Backbone as a chain_set.jsonl record, in Angstrom:
{"seq": "XXXXXXXXXXXXXXXXXXXXXXXXXXXXXXXXXXXXXXXXXXXXXXXXXXXXXXXXXXXXXXXXXXXXXXXXXXXXXXXXXXXXXXXXXXXXXXXXXXXXXXXXXXXXXXXXXXXXXXXXXXXXXXXXXXXXXXXXXXXXXXXXXXXXXXXXXXXXXX", "coords": {"N": [[-8.914, 7.05, -23.772], [-10.72, 8.778, -21.004], [-9.322, 8.813, -17.214], [-11.963, 7.735, -14.912], [-14.668, 6.86, -13.146], [-14.944, 3.604, -12.444], [-12.739, 2.865, -14.223], [-9.804, 1.562, -15.466], [-7.014, 1.573, -14.552], [-3.578, 1.793, -15.48], [-0.086, 2.312, -14.234], [2.908, 3.35, -13.859], [5.07, 4.231, -10.969], [7.389, 5.729, -8.3], [7.811, 6.216, -5.209], [9.095, 8.275, -2.489], [10.5, 9.759, 0.313], [10.225, 11.809, 2.419], [13.316, 13.862, 2.008], [13.625, 13.265, 0.01], [14.42, 10.564, -0.787], [14.896, 7.265, -2.414], [12.012, 5.026, -2.11], [10.342, 2.914, -3.026], [10.556, 1.891, -6.314], [8.702, 0.829, -9.088], [8.618, -2.004, -10.979], [7.228, -3.312, -12.597], [4.463, -2.255, -14.088], [1.626, -1.033, -11.949], [-1.711, -1.876, -11.5], [-5.105, -0.313, -10.96], [-8.678, -0.092, -9.998], [-10.489, 2.679, -10.832], [-11.989, 5.041, -9.374], [-13.446, 5.317, -5.985], [-12.615, 2.698, -4.724], [-11.275, 2.137, -2.859], [-8.665, 1.271, -3.865], [-6.293, 2.621, -3.999], [-4.878, 5.889, -2.82], [-6.797, 8.301, -1.682], [-6.299, 11.078, -2.296], [-4.897, 10.122, -4.572], [-6.144, 9.268, -6.412], [-8.04, 11.548, -6.877], [-6.306, 13.392, -8.349], [-5.705, 11.955, -10.52], [-8.047, 12.183, -11.474], [-10.175, 12.367, -14.696], [-7.85, 12.248, -16.312], [-5.278, 11.417, -18.95], [-3.509, 8.494, -20.869], [-0.377, 8.796, -20.606], [-0.495, 10.906, -19.115], [1.357, 12.702, -16.266], [2.442, 12.897, -12.977], [3.221, 14.183, -9.851], [3.212, 13.783, -6.49], [2.893, 14.819, -2.948], [1.968, 13.406, 0.058], [0.853, 13.585, 3.229], [1.348, 11.836, 6.175], [-1.246, 11.073, 7.113], [-2.638, 11.248, 4.755], [-1.758, 9.173, 3.382], [0.083, 6.486, 4.394], [-0.866, 6.633, 7.526], [-0.629, 7.74, 10.834], [2.072, 7.108, 13.367], [1.32, 4.314, 15.223], [1.37, 3.461, 18.233], [0.745, 1.867, 20.038], [0.599, -0.565, 18.67], [3.249, -1.963, 18.54], [4.881, -4.259, 19.347], [6.302, -6.75, 22.064], [7.067, -9.806, 21.936], [7.695, -12.957, 24.017], [9.861, -14.697, 22.531], [9.634, -17.658, 22.677], [7.289, -18.189, 22.345], [7.034, -18.403, 19.28], [7.277, -20.039, 16.513], [9.911, -22.52, 15.643], [12.66, -20.61, 13.837], [11.599, -17.711, 13.827], [11.974, -14.817, 11.973], [13.389, -11.864, 11.281], [11.844, -9.514, 9.423], [9.567, -11.414, 8.633], [6.067, -12.203, 8.746], [3.521, -11.724, 10.831], [-0.102, -12.86, 11.594], [-2.123, -11.864, 13.891], [-3.365, -9.863, 16.683], [-4.748, -6.92, 17.693], [-4.884, -4.752, 20.853], [-7.424, -4.216, 20.642], [-8.613, -6.707, 20.131], [-9.057, -6.721, 17.198], [-8.161, -8.25, 14.185], [-4.589, -8.181, 12.93], [-2.199, -7.374, 11.55], [1.56, -8.046, 11.445], [4.955, -6.935, 11.601], [7.831, -8.25, 12.11], [10.147, -7.194, 13.419], [12.387, -7.062, 15.049], [14.8, -9.302, 16.59], [15.627, -10.255, 19.674], [17.861, -11.852, 21.6], [15.881, -13.47, 23.911], [13.601, -12.446, 22.879], [11.203, -11.161, 20.298], [10.646, -8.565, 18.396], [8.292, -6.859, 17.45], [5.641, -4.965, 14.763], [3.072, -3.817, 13.554], [2.359, -1.478, 12.73], [2.213, 0.02, 9.023], [5.156, 0.322, 7.306], [5.878, 2.334, 6.23], [4.458, 4.203, 7.798], [3.242, 7.201, 9.136], [5.141, 8.556, 7.839], [5.916, 11.495, 5.603], [5.273, 11.235, 2.195], [6.939, 11.036, -1.097], [5.215, 11.0, -4.478], [5.383, 9.926, -7.57], [3.972, 9.577, -10.419], [2.879, 8.064, -13.553], [0.575, 7.939, -15.996], [0.066, 4.925, -17.894], [-2.121, 3.5, -19.361], [-5.399, 3.061, -19.581], [-8.462, 2.194, -19.727], [-12.114, 0.717, -19.911], [-13.271, -0.754, -17.323], [-14.278, -4.155, -16.487], [-17.491, -5.746, -16.238], [-17.392, -7.742, -14.058], [-14.992, -7.096, -12.446], [-16.197, -4.671, -11.753], [-17.785, -5.553, -9.831], [-16.272, -7.045, -7.945], [-14.99, -5.167, -7.366], [-12.199, -4.596, -7.657], [-9.458, -5.018, -9.881], [-8.971, -7.569, -12.126], [-6.81, -9.964, -13.969], [-3.294, -9.165, -15.612], [-1.489, -7.827, -13.721], [-2.803, -7.315, -11.756], [-5.692, -8.31, -9.262], [-5.608, -11.707, -8.623], [-7.627, -14.336, -8.465]], "CA": [[-9.944, 7.205, -22.778], [-9.985, 9.332, -19.712], [-9.848, 8.498, -15.802], [-13.375, 8.265, -14.139], [-15.634, 5.839, -12.163], [-14.939, 2.108, -13.187], [-11.528, 2.478, -15.709], [-9.199, 0.585, -15.021], [-5.879, 2.564, -14.77], [-2.531, 1.263, -15.373], [0.543, 3.395, -13.897], [4.324, 3.142, -13.242], [5.329, 5.0, -10.148], [8.057, 5.792, -7.529], [7.641, 6.687, -4.338], [10.301, 8.974, -2.263], [10.411, 10.075, 1.401], [10.282, 13.707, 2.302], [13.93, 13.855, 1.563], [13.837, 12.521, -1.669], [14.931, 9.222, -0.78], [13.993, 6.462, -3.16], [11.509, 3.579, -1.154], [10.064, 2.061, -3.936], [10.263, 2.506, -7.724], [7.98, -0.223, -9.557], [9.433, -2.035, -12.092], [5.695, -3.885, -13.284], [2.968, -1.142, -13.738], [0.497, -1.002, -11.179], [-3.579, -1.684, -11.96], [-5.953, -0.396, -10.062], [-10.154, 0.177, -10.085], [-10.755, 4.065, -10.08], [-13.593, 5.22, -8.66], [-13.399, 5.197, -4.587], [-12.735, 1.073, -4.605], [-10.128, 2.086, -1.821], [-7.565, 0.426, -4.332], [-5.38, 3.23, -4.175], [-5.408, 6.489, -1.89], [-8.047, 9.189, -2.106], [-5.45, 12.122, -2.98], [-3.933, 9.926, -5.862], [-7.119, 9.017, -7.519], [-8.274, 13.089, -6.784], [-4.937, 14.12, -8.876], [-5.734, 10.979, -11.932], [-9.411, 11.77, -12.278], [-9.929, 12.953, -15.922], [-6.464, 12.635, -17.112], [-5.358, 9.992, -20.028], [-2.365, 8.029, -21.072], [0.85, 9.967, -20.722], [0.016, 12.162, -17.924], [2.84, 12.0, -14.783], [1.985, 13.91, -11.508], [4.199, 14.228, -8.378], [2.257, 14.074, -5.377], [3.453, 14.871, -1.442], [0.819, 13.111, 0.528], [1.318, 14.089, 4.104], [1.111, 10.524, 6.8], [-2.712, 11.313, 6.958], [-3.116, 11.217, 3.453], [-1.013, 7.967, 2.738], [-0.572, 5.316, 5.83], [-1.403, 6.836, 8.962], [0.662, 7.955, 11.882], [2.533, 5.445, 13.423], [0.375, 3.898, 16.784], [2.78, 2.934, 19.237], [0.02, 0.913, 20.586], [0.995, -1.504, 17.322], [4.449, -2.436, 18.903], [4.857, -5.444, 20.649], [7.686, -7.643, 22.109], [6.653, -11.239, 22.818], [8.729, -13.845, 24.197], [10.791, -16.104, 21.318], [9.333, -19.264, 23.084], [5.494, -18.449, 21.968], [6.732, -18.653, 18.278], [7.509, -21.246, 16.277], [11.12, -22.265, 15.008], [13.351, -19.99, 12.288], [11.398, -16.582, 12.958], [13.513, -14.056, 11.283], [13.323, -10.47, 10.669], [11.34, -9.538, 7.622], [8.655, -12.291, 8.854], [5.201, -11.434, 8.801], [2.557, -12.886, 11.472], [-1.438, -12.57, 12.009], [-2.193, -11.356, 15.358], [-4.936, -9.125, 17.089], [-4.871, -5.627, 18.456], [-5.532, -4.598, 22.064], [-9.31, -4.273, 20.513], [-9.334, -7.735, 19.511], [-8.77, -6.538, 15.338], [-6.838, -8.848, 13.416], [-3.874, -7.432, 12.571], [-0.853, -7.799, 10.206], [2.319, -7.264, 12.34], [6.445, -7.327, 11.154], [9.097, -9.088, 12.969], [11.559, -6.028, 13.534], [14.297, -7.027, 15.579], [14.872, -10.617, 17.441], [16.939, -10.121, 20.282], [18.065, -12.574, 22.739], [14.729, -14.071, 24.282], [12.736, -11.22, 22.62], [11.141, -10.948, 19.319], [10.252, -7.089, 18.65], [7.002, -6.935, 16.311], [5.042, -3.698, 14.837], [1.807, -3.601, 13.367], [2.505, -0.172, 11.453], [3.054, -0.296, 7.78], [7.063, 0.657, 7.269], [5.828, 3.831, 5.774], [3.105, 4.798, 8.715], [4.106, 8.36, 9.742], [5.818, 9.564, 6.764], [5.692, 12.158, 4.592], [5.677, 10.475, 1.119], [6.57, 11.847, -2.534], [4.744, 10.015, -5.348], [5.553, 10.132, -9.052], [2.82, 8.826, -11.264], [2.214, 7.926, -15.175], [-0.569, 7.033, -16.154], [0.179, 4.391, -19.155], [-3.349, 2.97, -19.993], [-6.788, 3.151, -18.916], [-9.592, 0.891, -20.436], [-13.136, 0.556, -19.22], [-13.317, -1.898, -16.423], [-15.341, -5.626, -16.625], [-18.544, -5.74, -14.561], [-17.018, -8.249, -12.909], [-13.919, -6.424, -11.826], [-16.722, -3.775, -10.779], [-18.535, -6.215, -9.153], [-15.395, -7.566, -6.935], [-14.447, -3.371, -6.72], [-10.867, -4.433, -7.885], [-8.977, -5.279, -11.368], [-8.379, -8.272, -12.513], [-5.544, -10.07, -14.48], [-2.132, -9.105, -15.68], [-0.809, -6.634, -12.923], [-3.964, -7.02, -10.944], [-5.854, -9.133, -8.428], [-5.45, -13.107, -9.25], [-8.176, -15.608, -7.738]], "C": [[-9.227, 7.761, -21.56], [-10.42, 8.448, -18.476], [-11.022, 8.865, -15.763], [-13.981, 7.274, -13.724], [-15.208, 4.968, -13.124], [-14.025, 1.966, -14.912], [-11.0, 1.747, -14.747], [-7.395, 0.926, -15.515], [-4.602, 1.949, -14.544], [-1.578, 2.448, -15.155], [1.857, 2.638, -13.414], [4.029, 4.546, -11.879], [6.924, 4.983, -9.278], [7.685, 6.844, -6.399], [9.243, 6.964, -3.411], [10.108, 9.558, -0.571], [10.707, 11.462, 1.248], [12.05, 13.908, 1.905], [14.335, 13.628, 0.134], [14.002, 11.063, -1.714], [14.333, 8.105, -1.35], [13.217, 5.389, -2.146], [11.259, 3.114, -2.203], [9.654, 2.345, -5.348], [9.884, 1.006, -8.497], [8.884, -0.718, -10.819], [8.205, -2.282, -12.955], [4.759, -2.331, -12.91], [2.152, -1.898, -12.464], [-0.861, -1.017, -11.607], [-4.592, -1.703, -10.753], [-7.635, 0.04, -10.95], [-10.183, 1.461, -9.799], [-12.025, 3.822, -9.58], [-14.226, 5.169, -7.119], [-13.681, 3.573, -4.428], [-11.913, 1.059, -3.5], [-8.909, 1.088, -2.273], [-6.437, 1.477, -3.961], [-5.848, 4.751, -2.95], [-6.38, 7.226, -2.512], [-7.459, 10.463, -2.792], [-5.399, 11.733, -4.011], [-5.395, 9.97, -7.003], [-7.601, 10.48, -7.757], [-7.478, 13.851, -8.537], [-4.82, 13.368, -10.297], [-7.082, 11.626, -12.393], [-9.301, 13.124, -14.043], [-9.026, 12.834, -16.759], [-6.43, 11.097, -18.127], [-3.762, 9.406, -19.457], [-1.493, 9.008, -21.196], [0.686, 10.924, -19.503], [0.781, 11.575, -16.631], [2.344, 13.117, -14.153], [3.213, 12.985, -10.579], [3.411, 15.431, -7.31], [3.144, 14.387, -4.392], [2.028, 14.552, -0.897], [1.562, 12.785, 2.269], [0.847, 12.087, 4.708], [-0.298, 10.407, 6.871], [-3.429, 10.693, 5.962], [-2.912, 9.664, 3.208], [-1.485, 6.872, 3.953], [-0.752, 5.213, 6.957], [-0.37, 7.485, 9.422], [0.573, 7.043, 12.288], [1.632, 5.584, 15.177], [1.283, 3.219, 17.14], [2.095, 1.535, 19.532], [0.481, -0.726, 19.69], [2.507, -2.099, 17.784], [4.763, -3.403, 20.001], [6.09, -6.143, 20.774], [7.168, -8.549, 22.89], [7.729, -12.157, 23.274], [8.862, -14.87, 23.151], [9.824, -17.363, 21.865], [7.994, -19.524, 22.565], [5.569, -18.346, 20.076], [7.489, -19.889, 17.761], [9.36, -20.942, 15.743], [11.523, -21.634, 13.921], [12.451, -18.617, 12.546], [12.66, -15.969, 12.736], [12.514, -12.834, 10.971], [13.033, -10.269, 9.243], [10.14, -10.409, 7.666], [7.412, -11.398, 8.889], [4.153, -12.525, 9.822], [1.012, -12.014, 11.686], [-1.562, -12.279, 13.14], [-3.542, -10.728, 15.746], [-4.226, -8.222, 17.958], [-5.338, -5.702, 19.639], [-7.123, -4.686, 21.785], [-9.716, -5.692, 20.298], [-9.403, -7.539, 17.541], [-8.047, -7.375, 15.239], [-5.841, -7.741, 12.557], [-2.628, -8.015, 11.93], [0.687, -7.427, 10.918], [3.803, -8.298, 11.38], [6.991, -7.625, 12.076], [10.319, -8.018, 12.334], [12.264, -6.14, 13.691], [13.78, -8.832, 16.702], [15.945, -10.165, 18.234], [17.013, -11.269, 21.887], [16.412, -13.46, 23.132], [13.536, -13.228, 23.795], [11.984, -11.496, 21.116], [9.857, -9.141, 19.16], [8.85, -7.157, 17.607], [6.124, -5.27, 16.021], [4.027, -4.079, 13.706], [1.75, -2.285, 12.152], [2.876, -1.019, 10.312], [4.49, 0.6, 8.161], [6.928, 2.09, 7.038], [4.926, 4.681, 7.056], [4.309, 6.095, 9.353], [4.928, 8.978, 8.921], [5.375, 9.929, 5.964], [6.133, 11.372, 2.949], [5.295, 11.459, -0.168], [6.302, 10.855, -3.444], [4.96, 10.527, -6.63], [4.81, 9.163, -10.079], [3.123, 8.696, -13.076], [1.732, 7.056, -15.362], [0.091, 6.181, -17.95], [-0.825, 3.713, -19.89], [-4.241, 2.975, -19.149], [-8.137, 2.725, -20.157], [-11.322, 0.927, -19.306], [-13.046, -0.94, -18.215], [-14.504, -2.988, -16.67], [-16.203, -5.03, -15.952], [-18.288, -6.726, -13.862], [-15.819, -7.591, -11.83], [-15.039, -5.396, -11.302], [-17.211, -4.459, -9.652], [-17.173, -6.599, -7.621], [-14.868, -6.32, -6.411], [-12.818, -3.827, -6.874], [-10.425, -4.712, -9.347], [-8.551, -6.398, -11.587], [-7.214, -8.9, -13.726], [-4.19, -9.709, -14.318], [-1.971, -7.633, -14.725], [-1.725, -6.721, -11.666], [-4.014, -8.229, -10.031], [-6.414, -10.779, -9.877], [-6.55, -13.786, -8.191], [-7.716, -16.932, -8.215]], "O": [[-8.09, 7.596, -21.117], [-11.364, 7.66, -18.45], [-11.432, 9.906, -16.276], [-13.445, 6.368, -14.362], [-15.066, 5.242, -14.316], [-14.28, 1.452, -16.001], [-11.414, 1.379, -13.648], [-6.796, 0.579, -16.533], [-4.416, 1.525, -13.403], [-1.894, 3.527, -15.656], [1.882, 1.597, -12.757], [3.175, 5.433, -11.85], [7.684, 4.11, -9.697], [7.347, 8.011, -6.595], [10.237, 6.244, -3.507], [8.908, 9.827, -0.52], [11.232, 12.092, 0.33], [11.862, 14.442, 0.812], [15.33, 13.892, -0.539], [13.693, 10.434, -2.725], [13.224, 7.813, -0.902], [13.965, 4.885, -1.309], [12.32, 2.659, -2.629], [8.604, 2.931, -5.611], [10.729, 0.111, -8.487], [9.653, -0.017, -11.477], [8.053, -1.592, -13.963], [4.541, -1.671, -11.894], [2.145, -3.096, -12.182], [-1.202, 0.022, -12.173], [-4.856, -2.578, -9.929], [-7.746, 0.369, -12.131], [-9.953, 1.742, -8.623], [-12.787, 2.867, -9.428], [-15.44, 4.992, -7.012], [-14.786, 3.17, -4.065], [-11.729, -0.063, -3.027], [-8.297, 0.336, -1.515], [-5.457, 0.881, -3.513], [-6.912, 4.727, -2.331], [-6.816, 6.973, -3.635], [-8.039, 10.914, -3.78], [-5.741, 12.544, -4.872], [-5.527, 10.568, -8.071], [-7.6, 10.765, -8.955], [-7.984, 14.518, -9.44], [-4.097, 13.835, -11.177], [-7.306, 11.65, -13.603], [-8.675, 14.154, -14.292], [-9.187, 13.222, -17.917], [-7.168, 10.112, -18.097], [-3.115, 9.602, -18.429], [-1.753, 10.03, -21.83], [1.602, 11.587, -19.016], [0.805, 10.438, -16.158], [1.898, 14.123, -14.703], [3.752, 11.878, -10.591], [3.162, 16.631, -7.203], [4.32, 14.299, -4.744], [1.045, 15.209, -1.241], [2.493, 12.014, 2.5], [0.267, 11.271, 3.992], [-0.604, 9.248, 6.59], [-4.397, 9.936, 6.033], [-3.868, 8.974, 2.856], [-2.592, 6.508, 4.349], [-0.834, 4.151, 7.574], [0.623, 7.809, 8.77], [-0.277, 6.17, 12.11], [1.444, 6.535, 15.936], [1.953, 2.445, 16.456], [2.599, 0.424, 19.368], [0.612, -1.805, 20.267], [2.834, -2.966, 16.973], [4.852, -3.255, 21.22], [6.893, -6.21, 19.843], [6.846, -8.432, 24.072], [8.809, -11.966, 22.716], [8.042, -15.769, 22.964], [9.292, -17.977, 20.94], [7.532, -20.645, 22.349], [4.513, -18.237, 19.453], [8.191, -20.612, 18.469], [9.941, -19.876, 15.541], [10.91, -21.913, 12.89], [12.354, -18.046, 11.461], [13.818, -16.257, 13.038], [11.346, -12.818, 10.582], [13.637, -10.642, 8.237], [9.462, -10.253, 6.65], [7.483, -10.176, 9.018], [4.027, -13.738, 9.654], [0.957, -10.802, 11.89], [-0.503, -12.668, 13.633], [-4.618, -11.024, 15.225], [-3.347, -8.534, 18.762], [-6.191, -6.567, 19.839], [-7.923, -5.154, 22.594], [-10.908, -5.997, 20.263], [-9.868, -8.43, 16.829], [-7.157, -7.496, 16.08], [-6.176, -6.817, 11.817], [-2.308, -9.203, 11.961], [0.906, -6.218, 10.849], [3.861, -9.413, 10.863], [6.553, -7.168, 13.132], [11.029, -8.02, 11.328], [13.2, -5.697, 13.025], [12.739, -9.189, 17.252], [17.005, -9.751, 17.763], [16.298, -11.288, 22.889], [15.992, -14.126, 22.186], [12.468, -13.379, 24.389], [12.526, -12.53, 20.726], [8.77, -8.843, 19.655], [9.002, -8.162, 16.913], [6.0, -4.489, 16.964], [4.516, -4.835, 12.866], [1.219, -2.263, 11.042], [3.461, -2.102, 10.279], [4.698, 1.339, 9.124], [7.679, 2.937, 7.522], [4.893, 5.91, 7.002], [5.468, 6.059, 9.767], [5.472, 10.011, 9.312], [4.532, 9.304, 5.32], [7.291, 11.028, 2.711], [4.326, 12.177, -0.415], [6.981, 9.829, -3.393], [4.679, 11.716, -6.778], [5.238, 8.053, -10.394], [3.733, 9.632, -13.593], [1.959, 5.861, -15.174], [0.453, 6.845, -18.922], [-0.538, 3.308, -21.017], [-3.974, 2.898, -17.95], [-8.386, 3.17, -21.278], [-11.363, 1.165, -18.099], [-12.731, -2.043, -18.661], [-15.611, -2.595, -17.039], [-16.015, -4.062, -15.215], [-18.958, -6.778, -12.83], [-15.874, -7.66, -10.602], [-14.802, -5.172, -10.115], [-17.065, -3.972, -8.531], [-17.421, -6.319, -6.448], [-14.373, -6.241, -5.286], [-12.114, -3.275, -6.028], [-11.379, -4.556, -10.109], [-7.388, -6.457, -11.19], [-6.766, -7.999, -14.435], [-3.689, -9.806, -13.198], [-2.348, -6.532, -15.126], [-1.358, -6.198, -10.614], [-3.081, -9.011, -9.849], [-6.981, -10.926, -10.96], [-6.229, -13.72, -7.004], [-8.123, -17.959, -7.672]]}, "num_chains": 1, "name": "protein.A"}
């Protein structure tokens, strides 16, 4: 089956930075609903459109085509006393941007009486190299199409 709108695509991938340093290599396949549902980057969907299992492609995505440019307005330093005990680097907290939009922040540093938070994706501002291999393509179920994501193994679980 070819990849087209409303197909569930299973693939393996590696992500490296512009220098070739491996940032992520998945041991489990990823499954996404193809067809403009924002389950993966548009340039990845475009490269996979019409392809079949076994297809392999290497893509370089600029920051604007991947996780966006870094936004320094999403970097915060907060007094440690405002956090529950045990706040650690690598933790995540739900907060709000200056515009009042809900945002996930990563704890990037705890130093003295302050906690440093960053609402940017860790790969924001980076050119990324994706290596993708399509392992399976199937028709999406009506429920998956209605929910705009794949269910089941390696997909979304309700």
